[in-house]
C-alpha positions in Angstrom: 98.7 94.7 30.8 96.9 93.4 33.9 94.0 91.1 33.3 90.9 92.6 35.0 89.9 89.1 36.1 93.1 88.8 38.1 92.2 92.0 40.1 88.5 91.1 40.7 87.1 91.3 44.2 86.2 87.7 44.5 89.3 86.1 43.0 92.7 86.9 41.8 94.9 89.4 43.6 92.5 90.8 46.2 92.2 87.7 48.4 96.0 87.3 48.3 96.5 91.0 49.1 94.2 90.9 52.0 95.8 87.7 53.3 99.1 89.6 53.6 97.6 92.5 55.6 98.6 92.1 59.2 95.3 93.5 60.5 91.6 92.6 59.9 90.7 93.8 56.4 87.5 93.8 54.4 86.8 94.6 50.7 83.3 96.1 50.2 81.6 96.6 46.9 79.2 99.4 45.8 76.4 96.8 46.0 76.9 96.8 49.8 78.5 93.4 49.9 81.7 92.1 51.5 83.4 90.7 48.5 86.6 89.5 50.3 88.2 89.5 53.7 91.2 88.0 55.5 91.3 85.5 58.3 91.9 88.2 60.9 88.6 89.8 59.8 86.8 86.5 60.2 88.2 86.2 63.7 87.0 89.7 64.6 83.6 89.7 63.0 82.8 86.1 62.7 82.7 83.4 60.0 80.3 83.7 57.1 80.5 87.4 56.6 81.7 87.1 52.9 78.9 88.1 50.5 76.9 89.8 53.3 76.0 93.4 53.8 78.8 95.1 55.8 76.2 96.4 58.3 75.7 92.7 59.4 79.3 92.5 60.4 80.3 96.0 61.4 77.6 97.4 63.6 79.0 100.9 63.7 77.4 103.9 62.0 80.7 105.7 61.9 82.4 102.9 60.0 79.5 102.3 57.7 79.4 106.1 56.9 83.1 106.0 56.1 82.5 103.1 53.7 79.7 104.9 52.0 81.9 108.1 51.6 84.8 106.0 50.2 82.6 104.3 47.7 80.9 107.6 46.6 83.8 110.0 46.6 86.9 107.9 47.0 89.7 109.1 49.2 90.6 107.9 52.7 88.2 108.1 55.7 88.6 107.1 59.3 86.3 106.1 62.1 86.4 104.4 65.5 84.9 101.0 66.2 84.4 99.7 69.8 83.7 96.0 70.3 83.3 93.8 73.3 85.8 90.9 73.2 86.1 88.3 75.9 84.5 90.6 78.4 86.9 93.4 77.6 86.3 96.6 75.5 88.5 96.7 72.4 88.9 99.9 70.3 89.8 99.9 66.6 90.8 102.6 64.2 89.0 101.9 60.9 90.7 103.3 57.8 88.5 103.1 54.7 90.0 103.9 51.3 88.3 104.0 47.9 89.9 101.7 45.4 87.9 102.6 42.3 85.8 100.2 40.3 83.1 100.4 43.1 85.4 99.0 45.8 86.3 100.2 49.3 89.1 98.7 51.4 88.5 98.7 55.2 91.5 98.0 57.5 91.0 97.8 61.3 93.9 98.6 63.7 93.6 97.7 67.3 94.4 100.8 69.4 93.1 99.4 72.7 96.6 99.5 74.3 97.2 103.0 73.0 93.9 104.2 74.4 94.6 102.5 77.7 98.1 104.1 77.9 96.7 107.5 77.0 94.1 107.2 79.8 96.8 106.1 82.2 98.9 109.2 81.2 95.9 111.5 81.7 95.1 109.9 85.1 98.8 110.1 86.1 99.1 113.8 85.2 95.8 114.6 87.0 96.9 112.7 90.1 100.3 114.4 90.2 98.7 117.8 89.7 96.2 117.1 92.5 98.9 115.8 94.9 101.1 118.9 94.3 98.3 121.4 94.2 97.2 120.8 97.8 100.5 121.5 99.5 101.3 124.3 97.1 98.0 126.0 97.9 98.7 125.6 101.6 102.2 127.1 101.2 100.9 130.1 99.2 98.2 130.8 101.8 100.7 130.7 104.7 103.2 132.8 102.9 100.5 135.4 102.3 99.5 135.3 106.0 103.1 135.7 107.1 103.6 138.7 104.9 100.5 140.4 106.3 98.4 139.3 109.3 101.1 137.2 111.1 104.0 139.4 110.1 104.6 140.6 113.7 103.2 137.6 115.6 106.2 135.3 116.6 103.9 132.5 117.9 101.8 132.3 114.7 104.9 132.6 112.6 106.5 129.6 114.3 103.3 127.6 113.9 102.9 128.5 110.2 106.6 127.8 109.4 106.2 124.3 111.0 103.2 123.6 108.8 105.0 124.9 105.7 108.0 122.7 106.4 105.7 119.7 106.6 104.0 120.6 103.3 107.3 121.2 101.6 108.5 117.8 102.9 105.4 116.2 101.5 106.1 117.7 98.0 109.8 116.6 98.3 108.7 113.0 99.1 106.3 113.0 96.1 109.0 114.2 93.7 111.5 111.7 95.1 109.1 108.8 94.7 108.2 110.0 91.1 111.8 110.0 90.1 112.4 106.6 91.8 109.4 105.1 89.9 110.7 106.5 86.6 114.1 105.0 87.2 112.7 101.6 88.2 110.4 101.5 85.1 113.3 102.4 82.8 115.5 99.6 84.3 112.7 97.0 84.5 113.8 95.0 81.4 117.3 94.5 82.8 117.4 91.9 85.5 120.0 92.6 88.3 122.5 89.7 88.9 124.6 90.7 91.9 124.4 88.3 94.8 122.3 89.7 97.7 122.1 87.9 101.1 118.5 88.5 102.2 118.6 87.8 105.9 121.4 90.3 106.5 119.6 92.8 104.3 116.4 92.3 106.3 118.2 92.7 109.6 119.5 96.0 108.3 116.0 97.1 107.3 114.5 96.2 110.7 117.3 98.0 112.5 116.8 101.2 110.4 113.1 101.1 111.4 113.6 100.6 115.1 112.6 104.2 115.8 109.3 103.8 113.9 108.6 100.6 115.9 109.3 102.3 119.2 106.8 105.0 118.5 104.0 102.5 118.2 105.3 100.0 120.7 105.6 97.3 118.0 108.0 94.4 117.8 109.5 93.1 114.6 110.5 89.4 114.5 112.7 87.9 111.8 112.6 84.2 111.2 114.5 82.2 108.5 117.9 81.1 107.4 120.4 83.2 105.3 119.7 82.9 101.6 121.3 84.6 98.6 119.4 85.7 95.5 120.5 87.6 92.3 119.4 91.2 92.8 120.0 94.9 93.3 120.8 95.4 97.0 119.6 99.0 97.2 116.3 98.3 95.4 115.6 95.3 97.6 116.2 97.4 100.7 113.6 99.8 99.4 111.1 97.0 98.8 111.4 95.6 102.3 111.7 99.0 104.0 108.4 100.0 102.4 106.6 96.7 103.4 107.9 96.6 107.0 107.3 100.4 107.5 103.7 100.0 106.2 103.1 97.1 108.6 104.3 99.3 111.5 102.4 102.3 110.5 99.1 100.8 109.5 99.0 97.8 111.9 97.6 98.1 115.5 99.8 99.6 118.3 101.8 97.0 120.3 101.6 94.4 117.6 104.2 91.8 116.5 105.3 92.3 112.8 106.6 89.0 111.6 109.1 88.8 108.8 109.6 85.3 107.5 112.1 83.8 105.1 111.0 80.5 103.7 111.8 78.3 100.6 109.3 78.3 97.7 108.9 76.2 94.6 107.6 77.9 91.5 107.0 77.0 87.9 110.3 78.7 87.1 112.2 76.7 89.8 113.3 77.2 93.4 112.7 80.5 95.0 112.5 82.2 98.4 109.4 83.8 99.9 109.8 86.9 102.2 106.6 87.5 104.0 105.8 90.6 106.1 102.7 90.0 108.3 101.0 92.5 110.5 98.2 92.4 113.1 96.3 95.4 111.7 92.7 96.0 110.6 93.2 94.1 107.4 92.2 95.2 103.9 88.8 94.8 102.3 89.1 92.4 99.4 87.6 95.0 97.0 90.9 97.0 97.4 93.4 94.2 96.9 93.5 94.2 93.0 94.3 98.0 93.0 96.8 98.2 95.8 99.8 98.6 93.5 98.2 101.3 91.3 99.9 104.7 91.4 98.3 107.0 93.9 95.7 104.4 95.0 95.1 104.5 98.7 92.8 102.4 100.9 92.4 105.3 103.3 93.7 108.4 101.6 93.4 110.7 104.7 95.3 108.4 106.9 97.9 107.7 104.3 98.6 111.4 103.9 98.8 111.9 107.7 101.4 109.1 107.8 103.4 110.9 105.0 102.5 108.4 102.3 102.7 109.5 98.6 100.5 106.7 97.2 103.5 105.5 95.1 105.2 103.1 97.5 103.6 99.8 96.4 103.7 100.8 92.8 107.5 101.1 93.2 107.6 97.8 95.0 105.7 96.1 92.2 108.1 97.3 89.5 111.2 96.4 91.5 109.9 92.9 92.2 109.0 92.6 88.5 112.6 93.7 87.6 113.9 90.9 89.8 111.5 88.5 87.9 109.6 87.9 91.1 106.0 88.1 92.3 104.3 90.3 94.9 101.3 88.7 96.6 98.9 90.2 99.1 96.6 88.2 101.5 94.4 90.0 104.0 91.6 89.2 106.4 89.6 92.1 107.7 90.0 92.3 111.5 93.0 89.9 111.5 95.8 91.6 109.5 97.6 91.5 106.2 100.5 89.5 104.7 102.6 90.9 101.9 104.8 88.3 100.3 107.7 88.8 97.9 108.8 85.7 96.0 112.2 85.9 94.4 113.9 83.2 92.2 117.2 81.8 93.5 118.7 81.8 90.0 
């Protein structure tokens, strides 16, 4: 038979039980008093909450209502608690269960990351839907026109078919980039280890973009000695193709795009920096922290005109992360931008 003193709120088993709970936990009595709590609860709500009214610690009507219900009727009740911690909003799921003898156990599970992930998922679905809806709407409209008003007009039919081809290409690029982003994210935990010689890779990238440079009258200069890093050749080609192509497309006409290979020392050891610098308009500092977000565009209209999907830099970020490297962006409005990829040598 268990001694009641050993299961009392203030002493015995309860403090030991709460100490073993891996989340903040409080034990509240029917006299509206916090009889016991663990160290995680003290860290969340502050020291000195033992013996006080729970309303002094948990300033949430929903949680206090759940406590009252658990004390009155027993059972399990849930509520949300939002707190401001270190300048960031934290969201907790509070589970309150009646324990009998005028006691209610409150356990708080941090669901901030789950909420953030769910918000990102909703935004992602909304963005994809928006990006696909625009060209689909255009295609449906032109198909209807070709079936009716422009059915016997060769000139209009040719013009509409050209626009439809461009819109279909836009959707194809979007789907391609979405699949690529998904693959890169799936592989991000596995670091590639095949030796990749960067100068030769960059020479190939610049050669493949010669047509783009000729359209704008740009010149691409490559400076730096050969250097080998562990990596995935095709993914690194994608990274630098994206960065050089962006520099050509969004820089000013007739500029010199400079691609520079240089040694770099990091906290993890020796590395190489590949910098792609343009002479464009530059990027307002307000945009820099969000450049690698999915579908984020500094100038959405111009980006779409250039054939961008808004996923290029997100893919670049994940590939660089997979290589255990860093992506840095420096820009001065009116002077241009520098995108730097720093890759460890080992």
